[in-house]
C-alpha positions, 0 to 999 in steps of 0.5 A: 786742246783737250787732254785726259786729266785725272790726277794732279800729276797729269795736270802738271805734265800738261802744263810743262808740255805746253810751256806754261811753267817757268822757274816753277811758276805759271803765269795767269794768261798761260794757265787760262790758255791751257785750261781753255778759258777766255784769254781776251784782255777784257775778260782775262782778269775777271776769269782769273779772279773767278778761279782764285775765288773758286779754289780758295787760293791764297795770295803770297802762297798760291799766287802773286799779283803785280801791276805792269804797264800794258802795250796800250798804255794802261796798267794791268794786273799780272798773275803768277801761280804756284805749280800746285795751284795751277794743277788744281785749276787745270784739273778742275777745268777740263772735265766733270771727271776732273773735278771729282779727281781733284777732290779725290786727290785733295782728300787723299792728301788730307788723309795721308797728313792726318793718318799718322796723327790718328795712329799716334792717338791710337798708340797713346790710348793703347799705352794708357790702357796698358799702364792702367791695367798694369798698375791696377794689378800692383796696388801696393806699388809706391808713388815713386815707383809708379812714377818711375814705371810710367816715366820709362813707358812714356820714354819708350813711347815718345822717344824722350823723357816726357815724364821725369824720373822721381827724385829719391832723397832717402836710402832704401834697402832690399831684404837681402841688404837688410839681412846682411846688416842684421845678420839674418836671411832675406826670408827672415827679414820678410817674415819679421816684417809681415808679422809686425806690419812693417811693410808700410809707407812709414818704413819703406815702399813697394817697387817693381822687381823680378822674382828669383829664377825667372823674369816675372815682375813682382812687387818688392818691398824696399826698407828705409832707415826707419824700417831697418831700425824697426826690424833691428829693434824687433830682432833684438827683442826676440833674441832677448826673450 
């Protein structure tokens, strides 16, 4: 019996219509019969083995083989195929067009399986370019701040803490906080630090912050205890002179 089969779904429909499927398994003899192959006892095993080799089917996953006693008294090998494996055999057996359709179905499945990974790799490249461009625009940013920035970006991308946040053991202060300790404004703290070259790793670090009045992110210097002490000493010296 000939059918027009162009997809794996068509093949499964025919197998079920012909009663070849039992508990989602197709026995070898029924598969050969639906495919139109020789089902004579002398040829059956050879034809099945040829199909297994042709389609690179794997025992235990695509098919099983067991020995059974035949009516003639001699044992024979009985094959059972998964529906997926039987679909491939039937689709390739019917027509030349069916062979092309089978390969297209396989290629489509492989493409659907690999496309998400390719898209994810593209996303990762975009993320890497974004991080490189952003960090290059802020050359003064401290190492801990860079790690914190990358950690937050990777968490957004991966959905989990792929890169841990840095451990901060020292206390750091904003210019406003330093100004409150010294009794001066934050602007005066900044001017004093710039005049005496205090904005270095010895006295603190640059971090990402927001400019006043808008959401633009800028580099802001945070002072450590050494920085505060240095500013206090400079302020005392200035007031004494």
